[in-house]
Backbone bond lengths (Angstrom), bond angles and torsions (degrees), N, CA, C in turn:
res aa  C-N    CA-C-N  psi(-1)  N-CA   C-N-CA  omega(-1)  CA-C   N-CA-C  phi
1 M - - - 1.454 - - 1.537 112.87 -
2 P 1.338 121.58 -36.90 1.461 120.63 -179.62 1.527 113.23 -57.66
3 A 1.336 118.77 -33.31 1.463 120.19 179.07 1.519 110.94 -63.68
4 V 1.316 117.68 -35.34 1.464 121.70 178.22 1.525 110.04 -66.54
5 V 1.311 116.87 -44.05 1.456 121.11 178.45 1.520 109.92 -61.98
6 A 1.316 116.29 -44.20 1.462 120.05 179.14 1.519 110.76 -61.80
7 A 1.321 117.40 -42.14 1.463 120.58 178.75 1.518 110.78 -63.01
8 A 1.331 117.30 -41.16 1.462 120.94 178.25 1.530 110.86 -64.11
9 D 1.347 116.20 -40.74 1.461 120.05 178.20 1.526 111.10 -63.94
10 V 1.332 115.94 -40.94 1.466 120.14 177.87 1.519 109.46 -62.26
11 E 1.333 116.94 -45.53 1.464 119.25 -179.41 1.521 110.91 -62.19
12 R 1.323 117.83 -43.38 1.469 120.77 177.68 1.528 110.27 -59.36
13 G 1.326 115.76 -46.46 1.461 119.69 178.38 1.513 111.93 -62.26
14 D 1.332 115.89 -43.44 1.465 120.28 177.86 1.523 110.91 -62.37
15 L 1.322 116.43 -43.47 1.466 120.15 179.99 1.521 111.33 -62.42
16 L 1.318 116.88 -45.29 1.470 119.05 178.20 1.520 111.56 -63.03
17 T 1.326 116.32 -41.15 1.464 120.46 178.65 1.523 111.10 -61.42
18 V 1.322 115.99 -50.39 1.464 120.26 -177.06 1.519 111.06 -66.97
19 L 1.322 118.10 -47.00 1.459 119.56 -178.60 1.525 111.96 -64.02
20 S 1.310 117.12 -39.57 1.468 119.98 179.36 1.524 111.08 -63.87
21 A 1.310 116.32 -45.76 1.463 120.57 -178.59 1.521 112.19 -77.03
22 A 1.313 116.18 -34.00 1.460 120.30 -174.63 1.519 112.43 -64.05
23 L 1.300 117.21 -34.20 1.459 120.04 -176.94 1.528 113.47 -82.74
24 Y 1.315 117.36 -2.75 1.458 120.95 179.83 1.531 112.99 -51.81
25 P 1.337 119.96 -46.52 1.465 118.58 -177.97 1.534 113.24 -58.13
26 V 1.314 117.12 -44.00 1.462 120.05 -179.94 1.524 110.40 -68.45
27 E 1.323 115.74 -42.13 1.461 119.68 -178.46 1.527 111.89 -66.07
28 V 1.332 117.22 -42.40 1.464 119.12 -178.92 1.533 110.60 -69.89
29 M 1.322 118.08 -36.06 1.460 119.77 177.64 1.524 110.82 -67.81
30 A 1.322 117.23 -40.14 1.468 120.43 177.49 1.534 109.96 -64.13
31 Y 1.326 117.00 -43.14 1.456 120.82 179.40 1.528 110.38 -62.98
32 C 1.317 116.64 -47.62 1.467 120.08 179.69 1.530 111.18 -59.98
33 H 1.315 116.34 -44.22 1.464 120.69 -178.86 1.534 110.59 -65.13
34 R 1.317 116.87 -41.43 1.465 122.05 -175.68 1.534 112.49 -80.03
35 E 1.335 117.55 -40.99 1.465 120.49 -169.73 1.530 115.03 -106.00
36 V 1.336 117.15 -21.99 1.466 118.89 -175.51 1.523 110.66 -103.99
37 A 1.310 116.57 -59.20 1.461 121.21 179.33 1.518 108.56 -160.00
38 A 1.307 116.69 133.45 1.467 121.41 179.82 1.533 108.62 -75.55
39 D 1.311 114.80 76.77 1.462 122.71 -176.21 1.530 109.05 -98.80
40 P 1.337 117.66 115.90 1.460 120.15 -179.11 1.539 113.50 -58.46
41 A 1.323 117.62 -30.99 1.472 120.60 179.67 1.526 110.64 -67.65
42 V 1.312 116.74 -36.24 1.467 121.51 178.82 1.526 109.00 -67.66
43 Q 1.318 115.95 -46.97 1.459 119.92 178.94 1.528 111.13 -61.96
44 A 1.319 117.19 -42.12 1.465 121.75 -179.78 1.526 111.48 -64.56
45 A 1.330 117.42 -36.15 1.472 120.29 178.22 1.523 110.32 -62.20
46 G 1.322 116.77 -42.02 1.465 120.74 177.13 1.523 111.80 -64.22
47 E 1.315 116.49 -40.55 1.465 120.65 179.25 1.526 111.47 -65.71
48 R 1.326 116.52 -42.10 1.470 119.81 179.45 1.529 111.19 -67.34
49 W 1.344 117.08 -37.28 1.465 120.11 175.13 1.515 109.10 -59.46
50 N 1.309 116.34 -45.62 1.460 121.55 179.94 1.533 111.23 -58.62
51 E 1.314 116.95 -44.22 1.468 121.19 179.51 1.532 111.09 -62.38
52 R 1.328 116.89 -43.95 1.467 120.52 -178.53 1.526 111.98 -67.91
53 N 1.302 117.15 -35.39 1.460 121.69 -171.86 1.526 114.66 -100.22
54 A 1.315 117.50 -3.70 1.469 121.44 -175.07 1.527 113.62 -55.62
55 P 1.340 120.09 -46.57 1.474 118.17 -178.43 1.532 113.14 -61.74
56 L 1.322 117.91 -45.85 1.462 120.79 179.45 1.524 110.46 -67.48
57 L 1.310 116.74 -40.20 1.455 120.53 178.67 1.530 111.01 -61.99
58 A 1.326 117.48 -39.72 1.474 121.04 177.87 1.532 110.31 -62.46
59 T 1.313 116.90 -41.61 1.467 120.76 177.23 1.528 110.40 -61.42
60 L 1.313 116.82 -44.76 1.462 121.29 179.74 1.527 111.12 -64.45
61 E 1.318 116.49 -40.85 1.470 120.63 178.12 1.525 110.67 -63.11
62 D 1.327 117.38 -42.61 1.471 121.29 178.13 1.520 110.67 -61.74
63 K 1.332 116.47 -42.88 1.458 120.55 179.76 1.538 110.60 -66.46
64 A 1.318 116.88 -37.16 1.466 120.43 178.52 1.529 110.03 -64.57
65 K 1.292 115.71 -42.43 1.469 119.54 178.29 1.530 110.26 -63.41
66 A 1.327 116.90 -44.62 1.463 121.27 179.62 1.528 111.32 -64.54
67 A 1.328 117.00 -29.99 1.463 121.46 179.94 1.527 112.15 -83.44
68 G 1.320 116.03 -0.87 1.458 119.97 177.56 1.517 114.52 77.74
69 I 1.324 116.73 23.53 1.459 119.54 177.14 1.528 107.02 -79.59
70 G 1.313 115.43 112.32 1.449 121.32 -173.42 1.513 114.17 -86.18
71 D 1.319 113.60 175.97 1.460 121.48 -178.34 1.525 112.63 -62.12
72 E 1.335 116.86 -35.41 1.461 120.06 -177.51 1.531 111.20 -64.72
73 A 1.319 116.83 -44.44 1.471 120.40 178.23 1.524 110.20 -62.28
74 R 1.323 116.16 -41.42 1.471 120.40 179.08 1.529 111.12 -66.87
75 R 1.332 116.75 -40.85 1.461 120.68 179.48 1.531 110.16 -61.71
76 Q 1.335 116.70 -43.76 1.460 120.38 178.95 1.529 111.13 -62.72
77 A 1.316 116.95 -41.22 1.467 120.76 178.23 1.529 110.43 -64.08
78 D 1.326 116.34 -41.64 1.468 120.26 178.18 1.525 111.73 -63.39
79 E 1.336 116.03 -39.75 1.464 119.93 178.98 1.531 111.06 -64.30
80 R 1.335 116.50 -40.70 1.476 119.73 177.65 1.528 110.36 -64.46
81 A 1.324 116.32 -42.37 1.467 120.04 179.90 1.527 110.64 -63.27
82 L 1.326 117.07 -43.38 1.461 120.37 179.39 1.522 111.18 -64.03
83 A 1.315 117.31 -39.59 1.465 120.30 177.26 1.528 110.49 -62.04
84 D 1.335 116.79 -42.01 1.472 120.81 177.63 1.527 111.08 -63.48
85 I 1.328 116.33 -40.78 1.470 120.66 179.08 1.523 110.10 -63.48
86 K 1.313 116.81 -47.32 1.468 120.50 179.99 1.519 110.78 -58.72
87 T 1.323 117.05 -43.13 1.464 121.30 179.89 1.521 111.02 -64.28
88 A 1.335 116.29 -45.65 1.469 120.28 -178.74 1.525 111.51 -63.40
89 V 1.311 117.08 -45.61 1.471 120.66 -178.68 1.528 109.78 -68.46
90 A 1.320 117.61 -42.65 1.471 121.17 -179.28 1.528 111.74 -60.58
91 G 1.322 117.12 -29.14 1.455 121.37 -178.49 1.520 114.49 -79.58
92 Q 1.306 117.03 -0.73 1.465 120.33 -177.99 1.527 111.02 -92.85
93 A 1.327 116.41 136.47 1.465 120.68 178.25 1.531 110.74 -67.48
94 D 1.329 116.92 -38.86 1.463 121.87 179.99 1.530 107.78 -120.11
95 K 1.306 115.68 87.75 1.460 121.30 -174.67 1.533 113.16 -60.41
96 P 1.347 119.26 -45.36 1.472 118.56 178.03 1.537 112.69 -61.03
97 A 1.319 117.42 -38.71 1.472 120.26 178.87 1.527 109.91 -66.49
98 Y 1.311 117.43 -40.13 1.464 121.96 177.72 1.524 109.91 -60.64
99 C 1.315 116.55 -45.44 1.470 120.48 179.69 1.525 111.11 -64.20
100 R 1.318 117.21 -40.42 1.477 119.99 178.04 1.528 111.12 -65.46
101 L 1.341 116.59 -39.07 1.464 120.71 176.89 1.531 110.20 -62.93
102 L 1.315 117.41 -46.90 1.463 120.68 177.12 1.525 111.05 -60.09
103 A 1.317 116.87 -38.98 1.470 120.27 179.12 1.527 110.51 -60.75
104 R 1.334 117.24 -40.55 1.470 120.17 178.40 1.524 111.26 -66.55
105 V 1.331 117.52 -40.78 1.467 122.11 178.18 1.527 109.80 -63.36
106 I 1.323 116.39 -45.52 1.460 121.46 179.83 1.521 110.53 -65.50
107 D 1.317 116.55 -44.00 1.465 120.75 179.56 1.527 112.14 -62.15
108 A 1.325 116.70 -31.83 1.468 120.99 -179.81 1.531 112.26 -75.82
109 G 1.334 116.89 -8.10 1.455 120.30 176.66 1.515 115.03 90.85
110 Y 1.329 117.47 3.92 1.465 119.40 -177.48 1.523 112.86 -65.03
111 L 1.332 117.79 -24.89 1.460 120.92 -179.78 1.527 112.35 -107.60
112 D 1.320 116.39 17.53 1.461 119.40 173.11 1.526 108.11 -64.89
113 I 1.320 116.26 145.47 1.463 121.36 -173.55 1.529 111.87 -52.45
114 D 1.324 116.09 -46.11 1.472 119.38 -175.22 1.528 113.73 -81.43
115 Q 1.320 117.41 0.76 1.463 121.09 179.58 1.526 113.41 -106.76
116 R 1.309 116.99 -8.52 1.463 120.61 -174.26 1.519 111.31 -85.29
117 D 1.320 115.41 119.35 1.465 121.14 178.45 1.523 111.90 -60.57
118 D 1.336 117.30 -35.40 1.462 119.88 -177.94 1.525 112.56 -69.43
119 L 1.323 118.06 -20.96 1.466 121.71 -179.76 1.525 113.04 -100.43
120 R 1.317 116.16 -13.68 1.472 120.25 -172.56 1.534 114.33 -55.78
121 P 1.347 120.73 -48.37 1.472 119.02 -178.75 1.537 112.50 -61.83
122 A 1.325 117.24 -46.04 1.469 120.22 -179.64 1.521 110.60 -65.75
123 L 1.306 117.05 -41.42 1.465 121.17 179.36 1.522 110.78 -62.15
124 K 1.314 116.30 -40.47 1.466 120.53 178.42 1.531 110.61 -61.96
125 R 1.325 116.58 -43.66 1.469 119.55 178.89 1.524 111.17 -65.04
126 I 1.313 116.98 -41.18 1.480 121.58 -179.71 1.521 110.16 -63.25
127 L 1.302 116.62 -49.12 1.473 120.21 -175.24 1.523 112.66 -74.43
128 A 1.321 117.21 -18.10 1.473 120.27 177.30 1.514 111.19 -69.46
129 T 1.325 117.36 -16.94 1.468 121.00 -178.75 1.523 112.85 -91.39
130 Q 1.321 117.50 8.08 1.474 120.10 -179.63 1.496 111.63 -71.14
């Protein structure tokens, strides 16, 4: 029985890791659009990322719910991500240019959930349980 518990803990950890990191593109585009400059291209990049990643994100959300990952854990992860975004953007000399550069990277698909090397191992473990 302990191996099952350990596997469940790993999946929960993997799910939190992937969901927290996966939403970065949408969160950073929303932050840039709201706090730096209301740039339609930045907002559109976030929307297109959402469209491309919606099916996989829905699967991950369903698995998180089934794993008992509650709103509080998600809220804390979102708060950490937002703090990281604020720090990263604040550290840029030209914040609008930084946001436009990120929008191009996001639009090109480099930060799509299934394309990120940093998420690949956890994503593989999560999806292996389907």
